[in-house]
N, C-alpha and C positions, 0 to 999 in steps of 0.2 A: 415530454411523455415518452416512456421507454417502450420497447417493442411489445412487451407483454400487454401493456395497456392499449396500445394501438390495435393489436390483434383482437383483443376482447371487444374493443369499440367497433371494429369491423364486423365481428360476429354478431354483436348486438344489433347493428344496423341491418344486416341481412335478416336477422330474426324478426325485425319489425314489419317485414312484408308478410302478406297472407301466405301461409304454408299448408298446402293440402296434404302433406305427408303426416300432419298431426291431426287430421280430421278424417273420421271413418266415412261419414255420409255427407255428400254434397251433390248438387245437380251438375252432372258432367258437362252437358252441352252448353248451358248458360255460363259455366265457370271457366271452361277452357276455351279461349279465343286466340287462335294462332295469329290473327291479325295484329295482336299487340306486339309480337316479337319484331317484325320489320320496323315498326315505329320506334321501339326501344333501341334497337341496334343502329338504326339510322340516326337517331338523336345523339347516341353516344359515339357516332362516327366509327363504327367497327365494320371493316370490310370483310364480313364473315364468308362471303362467297369465294374469297381467296384461299380458304381452308380446303385442303385435299382430304375430304371426309369420306369415311365408310360408315354407313348408318345402319343400326341394328334395332329391330323390334321383335317381339314375340312374348309368349307367356313364360317360358322357362328356357334357360341356356344363354340368355343375352350376355350376362357378365362373363361367363366362361369363354364364349365365342370372342368377345371383345379382348379378353386377356390373351387368348391364342393369337389373334391377329396382331396385337401390339408386340408380343414377344417374337413372332415370326419376322415382322418388319424390323424391329430393333436388332435382332440377331443377325440381320443382313446389312447392318450399318446405317439404318435410318433413325432419325429422331422422331418419336411418335408421341402425340398428345392423346391422352386417354381420359374420357369423361364418362363416369358411371355413377350410379346411385342405387340405394342409399349407401351409407358407410357403416363399417363395423365398429371402429373405435374413434378415429380422428376424422373430423369433418373434412379435412383437406384430402382424404383418400379419394374423394370424388374427382379431383383434378390432379392428374399425374403426368409426368414425362417419363417415357420408357426408352432407354437407349443402351448401347453396349459401351462399356468402359473397360479397357484392357481385356478385351475378348470375353467379358462377362456381362450378360444382360441383367439390368436391374431397373427399378423404378424409383422415382423420387416424387414426393408430394409437393404441391405448390408451397413455397416457403411462406411463413407467416408474414415476412416482410413484403413479398410480392402481392399476396392477397390483400394485406392492409393498404398497400399503395394503390392498387386498382380500385378498391372500394372507396378509398378517400377521393380518388379522381372522379368516380361516378356520382357520389352522394350530392354535391352541390347542384349538378345539372338535373338530377332526378327530382329534386324539389320543384323544378319548373316544368317538368315534362307533362304535357297535356295529352291525355288519352280520352278519346270520345267516350262519353258516359255509357253508351250501349255496349262497349267492349269490356267494361268492368275494370278492376284494378290490377296493377302489375303484381306478380307473385314472387315469392322467394325463389322458386325454381327457375323462373324466367331471368331474374337478376343474376342468379348463380350461373346459368348458361351463358349470359353475356360476359361474366367474369372469366369463364373458361375460354371463350372465344378470344377475348382480348389477350389473355395470358399466352395462349398457343401462338397467336400472331406475333406477340412480343418475342417469344422464344424461337421463332422461325422454325417451327416443326415441319417435317416433310409430309407427314400424314396425321390425320386426327381420326380416332375411333370414337364414335358417338353412340352411346346406349340410350335409347329413348326411355323416358320415364314411364308415364301411364299411357297405354294405348299406342299411339304413333301418329295418327292423322292430325290430332290437335296438339301434340306435344311440342314444347318450345324448341326442341332440336330439329323439328321438321321444316325449318326454314332453309336448310342447306340444299344445294344441288350436289348430291354425292357422286363419287366415282363409281360406287356400287352400293346396293342395298342388300340387306340380309334379313330374312324372317325365320326365326327359330321355331321350335314346336309351339303350336297354338292349342291352348286348352281353356278350361273354365276358370276364370279369375276376374275379379272386379265386375261381376255380372250385373250388379246394380247400376254400373256406369257404362260399361262397354256393350252390354246386351246379354240376354239369357241364352241365346242360341249361338252356336259356334260360328255360323255364317256372319252374324252381327259382330262378334268379336274379331273375326278375320277381316271384316271390312275396315275396322279401326286400325288394325296392324298393317293392312295393305295400303293404308293412306301414305306410307313412306315411299311407295313405288313412284319413281319419277320417269318422265318421258325419255326414251332412248337410253335408259340406264339399266344395266343388268341387275336382275334380282336372283340371289342365290337362296335356296329355300330348303328347309327340312321336309321330310315326308309329312303329309297332313291328312286329316280326315277328308272324305270326299266333299263335304259341304264347304270346308275351309278352302280346299284346293280350287274349287270352282270359282270362288270369289277372287282368289289370287290370279288364276289364269285369265279371268275376264278383265281384271284391272291391268294386268300386263299387256293384254291385247289392245285395250283402249289407249294405252300410253306407249305402245310400240317398245315395250321394255323386254329384252330377251330374258327368258326364264330358264333357270337351271335348277333341277330338283335332285336331291340326294336319293339314290336308288334308281333313278332313271338316267340322268345325264352324267353323274359321277358316283362312284361306289367305294365302299370299304370292304375289305376281304381279309380272311385269315386272322381274325381277332383272337388274341391270346391274353388272358387275364392272370395277374398275380396280385398279391396283397399290397404291393408297392408301386406297380405301374401296369400299363396296358400297352401291348404292341399290336400294330395292325398294318395292313397294306392299303394304299389309296390309288384309285385309277380314274382318270378323266380323259376320255378318248384314248389316244395312244400314249398319254403321259402316265407313267406309273412310278410310285414311290413304295419301297418295301421296308419293312421292319422299322416303322415309325414308332417312337416311344413317347407316351405321355404319363405324367405323374398324377393327374387328376383322375380319380377312379370312377368306374361305372361305364356301361355301354353308351349311356347318353353323352358322356364326354367324348367318346369317339365320334359321335354325330356332330357335336359342337366343333371339334377340331377339324373335321372334314369340311364344314361350312367355311371355316377360315382358309383352309388349303385351297378349296375351289375358287374362292374369291380372289386370292392372290395369284393363282394360276391364270385366271382370266385377265387380271390387270397386267400381269407380266406379258401375256400374249398380245395384249392391245398396245404394249409399249408405254403404258402409264407408269409401271414400276420398271425403272431402267437399270436395275441391278439384280443380279441373280439371287434368288431367295434361298437362304439356308433353311430348308424345310425341316430337316431332322434336328438341327441344333436349336431352332426357335421353339419347336414343340416341346423338346426335352427340358428346356429352361422354364417353361411356363408354370407358375404356381398361383394358387388362389385360396386363401384361408376360408374356412367355413363350408367347404364343399366336401361332404363325406370325410371329415377330418378326424383322425384319432387324436384326442387331446389328453387322454390318460390311459395308462395300461393296466393299472390295478386300483380300483375296478376299471375294466375296459369301458371307455366312454367315447362315444362318437358324437360330433355335432354336425348339423347340416341345416342350411338356411332354407330348405324346402318350405314353401308357404302357400301352396295351393294343391289341388288334387293331382295335377299333372306331375309336379315335382315330388309329391309324396309317393306317387306310383313308381317313379324312378328310384326313390330312396328305398322303397320296399323291395324292388328287384335287386338293388345293390346289396342289401342286407342278406338276402337269400343266397346271392352269389358268393360274397366274401366271408360270411359267417353262417354257413349252413348248419342247421340243427341247434343253434344257440337261441335261448329264450331271451326275449326283449323286454326291458323295462323302458318305457317311453315317457320322457318328461316333455310335456306339451303345453304350449301357449300360442295364441294367435290373435290377430287383430279382429275387431268387432265385425268387419265386413267380409270375413272369410267363411267359407263353408266347412266348418270344423268336422261335421259328421262325414262328409264326403272325403275329406283328407284322412281322417282316422281309419276309414274302411280300407285304406291302401296298405296299412301296416298290421302284420300279424303279431301283435304284442301280447305278452302274458300279464303285464301289470302296467297301469297307466297312472301317472302323477300329473295333475293339472295345476298350473300356476299362471302367473301373469308377468308383465314387465313394465318398466317405468316409462310409459308413453300413454298419452290420452286415448290412443286407439286400442289399447290392450283390452281383450275380452275378460270379463269377470269370471274367475275360475268356477264360482257357483253356477253361473249361467252355462258354462261349458259342461259342468256335471249334469245339469238338466238336459242338455242336448245329447250327451253321450248315453245317458241312462244308467241303469244298475250294472254292477260288475266289479272287477278288481280295480277300483278307482280310489284315489285319495287326493286331497288338496294340499297345497303348500303355498305359503304367503309370498315366497320369492324363490329364485333359482338356487340360492344357497341352501335353503331348507329342503328344496326338492331333491337336490343332489345328495344331501345327507340321508334323506328317507330312502332314496334309491340305493345308497350304499348299504343300508341295513337290510334291504331286501335281496341284495346282490348275492349270487352264488357262483361257484366255478362254472364255466361254460355258459354264462349269461353275458349280455351286453347292455349297457345303458346308452340310450339314444336321446339326444336333446334336439328338438326340432319344432317347427311350426311358424317361426318368425325370425327375421334377421335381428330384430331387437332382442329377442330371447337369446339367440346365439351370442350376440355381442356381450350381454350381461353374463352369460355362462362362462365365456373365456376369461373375463375379468375375475369372476368369483372363483373359478378353479385355480387361477394363478395365486390368489390370496390364500386359499385353503392349502395349496401345496407349500407355500412359504411358511405357513403356520405349523405344518406338520414336519417340515425339514429341520 
């Protein structure tokens, strides 16, 4: 059997497990049982507590913060494992190694060979794994987490950056005893599962806080912050909050990068440059900076961090990314009200006065009305994407109500309709779901090739 067949067989095997990423509505508490993970990892003999992990939860900003951390560490000579979800194009994007080669930081996806080999090792044993009936069945994400842990241990990485999937408290990544925990901005998302109140959502995110382990935190609403403070106090976890314990200053924006200063006690960094655009990315970068400053001070990171070089090197597709200049088209993976609010602010900052054509699709469990209120668009095109969770555009139109709205069967048709509406000093924005953005990048690549 050649490698293509082995890899496809490995993917098919992983897809045979229950995958909540493809289901919009399910009972959260009965479905997510963290107790399954130690049983799974113990059975597979994976010493996961040997991983030097930094654990991240939050509603928005997790992926960017993870990327900044990985590039900061890699730029300083460390080999870093990066586990994130979901992916844009290639399933293997979820499991990466980030390191510096010839003074240039880059990332490599888990190879098809390595992934196939690990899955092949797992599959015979998993047939005989006995999970107590009350805990339910092993899931796709749990097996994938085990694959990532095994791979990072095999590759002897120095640090692992773990982005939690849904919530935090019951997420499969929450088995680790991390070096530090990070909670990014908390807002309304997955309210049917995590709770309808911010305090309830914060309680799920705060579940990653561990005893005597520092927590680095974004500014939060009072109700969320109280939950976090109480949890830190009960677990003797030192708490460091952006704006209180560490700060950003002198932020300067351009259409290609952002420059800012960072201060933590007497430690000051000036003229830091990031290429991920938006004020919220300054916040995410600052969480990464504060985390590594603390680990450096505690002697856990035993090498001087190249703060400037690491931040400057960090890249992440799908975050306020210009993918076409004529017509001017931006994609953004914003998928909840909080991230749409940040998107709205960025549009006003970087493209003031431009009228917006918004191409929008979202999952069935999202609050589309609340999301769309954050963008001052002139014209709205509603569509869908190729995933069972995709909301029907007709239902979206009913939710949105009357106005300058039209429907499109897919992203290709939506972009063509947007192109016909487009005028000079307008901007086309594609957002609402990572699945939509993934399809958009693929479709635009095909369209550009056809036109060239």
